[in-house]
C-alpha positions in Angstrom: -20.8 -14.5 -21.5 -17.1 -15.6 -22.6 -14.0 -16.9 -19.9 -11.9 -14.4 -20.7 -14.3 -11.5 -20.2 -15.8 -12.8 -17.0 -11.9 -12.9 -15.6 -11.9 -9.2 -16.0 -15.6 -8.5 -15.0 -15.0 -10.3 -11.7 -12.0 -8.5 -11.4 -13.6 -5.3 -11.3 -16.8 -6.2 -9.6 -14.8 -8.0 -6.8 -11.8 -5.7 -6.2 -12.0 -2.3 -8.4 -13.9 -0.5 -5.2 -10.6 -1.3 -3.5 -8.8 0.9 -5.3 -9.3 4.4 -3.8 -8.6 2.6 -0.2 -5.6 0.7 -1.3 -4.2 4.5 -3.0 -5.7 6.2 0.1 -3.1 3.6 2.7 -0.4 4.1 0.5 -0.5 7.8 0.4 -1.0 8.1 4.9 2.0 5.6 4.8 4.0 8.1 2.9 2.8 10.8 5.1 3.5 9.2 8.2 6.9 8.4 6.8 7.7 12.0 6.4 6.3 13.3 9.6 8.4 10.5 11.4 11.5 11.4 10.2 10.5 15.3 10.5 10.4 15.0 14.2 12.7 16.6 16.1 12.7 14.2 18.5 14.1 15.5 22.3 17.0 14.2 24.2 16.0 10.9 25.2 16.9 7.8 27.1 18.3 4.7 25.7 15.4 2.9 26.0 13.0 5.7 24.4 15.9 6.0 21.4 14.9 2.3 20.8 11.5 3.0 21.1 12.1 5.8 18.4 13.8 3.4 15.9 11.0 0.6 16.3 8.5 3.8 15.3 10.8 4.5 12.6 11.2 1.2 11.5 7.2 0.1 11.6 6.4 3.4 9.7 9.3 2.3 6.9 7.6 -1.0 6.8 3.9 0.0 6.6 4.8 2.3 3.6 6.7 -0.5 1.9 3.7 -3.0 2.4 1.1 0.0 1.1 3.4 0.2 -2.0 3.5 -3.7 -2.4 -0.3 -3.9 -2.0 -0.8 -1.0 -4.6 1.7 -2.6 -7.1 -0.1 -6.1 -6.4 -3.7 -4.5 -7.3 -2.5 -2.9 -10.2 -0.6 -6.3 -11.5 -3.9 -7.8 -10.7 -6.1 -5.2 -12.9 -3.7 -5.4 -15.8 -3.8 -9.3 -15.8 -7.1 -9.3 -15.7 -7.5 -6.6 -18.5 -4.8 -8.6 -20.8 -7.3 -11.9 -20.4 -10.3 -9.8 -21.4 -8.7 -8.7 -24.5 -7.4 -11.7 -25.5 
């Protein structure tokens, strides 16, 4: 086994099983963002409005983090695959 192939094989062995979970995480974050913006928030006190804003922020942040994780995972796979082809 040569070194470049072992890099790709190592990546596949250690991380490829996470791909469905990463994609599921992103999809759930997208769904949460959709639904949190679709809620017809009732009349609320100023404090409740601040709490709602925090929820909206956290759901948006979660979605961004999930997207970043997906991109990093895809990039790591492409890098490992490129090294094995070299």
